N, C-alpha and C positions, 0 to 999 in steps of 0.2 A: 817401249824402253828407250828408243833413240830420243824421243821427245823429252823424256825424263832426264836423260844424261845431258842433253843440251842445256836444260834448265839449270841443272846443278853446276854447270860450267860458267854461268853468268858471273862477270867480275863484280867485286864488291862496289866499284864505282858506279856501275850500271844499276845495281840494286839501290844505291843511295839516290840516284836520280829518279828511279821509279817511285821510291818512298816519298820523296819530296813532291812529286807530281800528284800522287794520291792524296797527300796531306792538303795540298792546295785545293783539290776538288772538294774535299770534305769541308774545309773552311768556307769555301764559296757557297756550298749548299746550305751551311748553317746561316750564312748571311742572308740568303734568300728567305729562309723560314722566318727570320726576324724582321723582314721588310726593309732591309738596309740598302737594297739596290736603288740606284738613282732612277728617276723617271726617264723613260725613253726620250731621246731627242726629238722634239716635234718637227714636222716637215711642212706644215701648212700654216698660213696666217689665219687670223680670226675670220676675215672675210672669206677666205677659201674654205674654211671649215663649214661656214654657213652655206656657201654655194654648192658644196659637194654633198650636203646632207639631204636625204630624201624626205625628211620630216620638217624641213624649214623652208619650204617653197614659198610660202606667203611672206615670211620675213625677207627673203631674198628679193621678192617682187617689189615690195614697198620700199626697201632700202635703195633700189635702183633709181627711185624718183628723187633722191637727195644726194647729189654728188659730194657735198661737204661731209656727210656722215660716212659715205663710202671711203673718202680719203682718210678719215680717222681709223676705220677698221682695217685698212690695208697699210697704214703707216707703221713707223718703227715701234710705237708703243712705249712702255707697256700698257696694255688695255685689258679691262675686265668687261666682258659682255654677258649680260643675262639674256639668253636667246629664247624667246617664246616660240614654241613649235606650232605646227599647223592646227593642232587641237586647241591651242590657246586662242588663235584667231577665230576659230569657229565658235568658241565659247563667247567671245566678246560680240561677235556678229549676232548671236542669239539674244544677248542682253540688250543690245541697241535696237533689235528688231529690224535689221536691214538685210537686204539680199546680198550685199557685198560691202566690205569696208571701203571700197573705192568711192562709195557715195558719201563718205565722211570728209569734212573740210580738210584739205591737205595740210594746213597749218597745224591742225590738231594731231593728225597722223605723225607729222614730223616731231612734234613735241613729245609724243608718246614713245616713239622710237628712240629719240635722244635720251629719254629717261632710263633706257636699258644699258647705257654706255657709261662706264667709269674710265676716263682716259688718262688717269694720273698714276695708275699702279696695276700690277697683276695681283689680284686678291684671291687667295686660295680658300677653299671651303673651311679649312681649319682656323682661318683668321676671322670668320664671320661670327662675331659674338654680339651680345645685346648692347655692348658699348660701342660697337663699330658703326660708323656713319660714312657713307661714300657719296661724294658730290658727283652728280651725273652731268653729262653734256647738255642736258636740258636746264640744269641749274638747281633743281631741287635734290634732296638727299634720299638715298636708299638706306634704310635701317633694318635691323634684324631683331628677332625675339630670342627668348631664352633657349629655344630649341635649335637656334642657328638657322632658322628659316627666315624668309623675307617678310618684314612686317609692314612694308609700304607698297602694297599691291592694289591700291584703291580700296574697295570694301573688304578685301581679303587680307587679313593681318597675319596669315600663316601660310605663305606660299612655299611649298616644298620644291626641292630640286628633283629633276628627272635624270636618273643615271649618274655616272661619275663625271667629274669635271674633265674638260678636254683642254690639254695644253696646246698652245699655238706658238709659232715662232715669235710672235709679238704680244703674247698675253695668254689669257685663259678664257674659256667659254663655259658658262653654267646654263644648262637647259632648264627652262621652266614651262609649265603647262597653263600658266595664267599670264595674260598681258598686264604688265605693271603700269599703272596709270598715275601720273604726277598728281599728288593729292590736292595741291592748291590751284594750279593753273587749269587743270583739265577735269579731274574727278569731281570737284565741287560744282563745276559747271554742268557736267553730265547729270549729276544727281538732281539738280534743279530743273533741268529742261527735259529729262527723259520722258517720252510719251506725250509731250505737248507740242503745239505748233512751233514753239521756239526751238525744239530739237532739229526740225528740218531747216529752219531759217538760219540758226546760229551754228549748227554743226554740220550742215549739208555741204557737199562739195560743189553743187550747182549754184549755191547762193553765197559763196565765200566773199564776193565783193560787197553784197548787201550786208553781210555780217560785219565786215569792217566798217561800213558806213554807220551801222547801228551803234557800234562801239564809239565812234566819233560823236554821234548824236547824243549818246548817253553821257559823255563827258560834259557836253553843254548842259544837258538836263540836270545833272548833279549840281553843277554850279548855279543853275537858275532855279533850283528847288522844284523841278518838274518831274512827273513820273518817268522813270526809266522805260525806254521802249522794250528792253529785255525783260523787265518786270511785267509789263503789259502782256507780252507774248507768252510768258510762263505762268500767268495768273490762272487760277482755277475758279475765280469768282464769276467769270462770264465766258460765253462761247464766241469764238472769233472766226473771221474769214480773212485770210492774208493773201493778197495778190503779190507774189514774190518775184521780182525781176531776176531772170537768170543772168549769169555772168556775161554771156554773149551780148546781152542788151546794152550793158555799159560799154563794152568794147566797141560795138558798132556805132554807138552814139558818141563815142569819144569822151565819155564821162569818167573821170578819175576821182579818187577819194578827195583830192584837193580842189575839185571843181566847186564844191560847196563848203560853207562853214558848218560847224556842228549844229548851229541853230537852223540853218537851211536844210540840212539833212534831216533834222528832227521833224520839221513840218512836212517835208516831202515823203518820208517813210510813213508817217502817221496817216497820210492820205492813201496808203495802200492797205489799211487795216479797217475792217468793219467790226462792229460790236454785235454781230449776229452771224450765225453759221449759214452760208449759202453754198450748197454743193452744186456740181455741174448740172444735174437734172432740174435744179430749182430756178435756173436763170430763165427769164422771160423778156423778150424784146420790149423796151419801153420802161422796164422796172428801174427804179432809182434807189440808191442807198446812201446813208450819211456815214462818212468816214470818221476816224479818230481825230482828224484835223478839222472836223466840223464843216467839211465840204461835201458836195454831192457828186457821185459818179452814176452814170446812166448806161444801161445795156442798150447798145444801138441795134445789135442783131445777134441771134444765136446760130445763124446759118451762113456765116462767112466761109469762104473756101479754106480748106485745110491743106496742109503740106506736111505729110508724114516724114518726108526726107529731111525737112528742116526742123522736125521735132514739134510741129504744131498739129495737134490732133483734135482741137476743139474749134467750134465755129463762133464762140462767144467773143464779141468785140465791145470794148468799153470806151466811154468818153468821160473825161474827168474835168474839163474846163468849160463845158457848156457851149461849145461851138459846133456841136453835132458832128465833129470830125473824129475819127478813131485816135485814141491815145495808146492803144495796144490791144492785143488779142491774147486770150488765155491760151497758153501753149499746151498745157496738160491739166485737165480737170482732176481735182482730188489728188494732186501730186503727193500730198501727204495728208492722210485722214486720221487725225488724232482721236484717240478714244477718251481724251480728257477735256480738251478745251477748243475744238474746232477743226478747221480744214485749211490747207495751204494749196493754192493754185499756182503752178509755175506760169509766169507771165512774160509775154514778149512785148515789152513796152514799158513806159514810165508814166504813171498817173500824175502828171503835173497839175496842180490846182490852178484855178483862174487867177490871172494877174490882178492884183489889188489895184 
């Protein structure tokens, strides 16, 4: 009874305040139901979202190799990042048939990562229509299909998003389970070379200097109406053996890309290619082979000392200029055994032809 009497004695002013407060709560509740609440204020940058995610460890690992991309993702923005998760990296690893994407040419990895970044605006999921085209940090555009999914993911033209978009202090993150591949610069090249000796030579991290030299040589070949080295390496009409100098060879020899003209690179690299498949077990001391440069290389020995710490696990030594002195030693036999057109041997040395 006392509680009831106290309630009845509430002043009319107090009742009005209570009524207004209750009305405000009802209106707020209705607003929630209609989705009118603003998005919560983000606390982390795009880069911090990637770093704190347990499913983006591979993306974080590879981004750390490219400070200029890091600067974009932690900058003021606005930025839109299409963030491939770890499952996406595993999928691409299977497609390429490699144990780790660390074995892929770092220039290619950077181009692929940059293709996931739109650094000009924060683009929300609702804005992704068939007419939308976003220029990426790599230079090519990301487009969308009628479903609002990504249409430029390499061979996949319907890349769906995983979960909801994640707002950042400097943009927005959209998670994908497929690595988006630039259609012109990278995907077209992967499609041509996949499963061939050219995949290891032109896409491999250990042979990135050689790949750059082949590109320079092919520029000469195109101007001189000669067969492109990249076409020779990706051809299915013959079976090849490639003695591929690893990056460290050029560094230790002081050979830079500018050391030779395109024509000189063409002749030099052609001297590392045979028109026959010779695997490690097939090498015999004294055997000789004719190269694509129409020169002769000779097997001096198959029992040279090996140095596992230096990465040399083969005893095969080759002479390429006819003076019976070693021009190099196979570092790793069958470094890449193609199922389509031959074998690549990692080579510690340069097979210079005889001086004319």
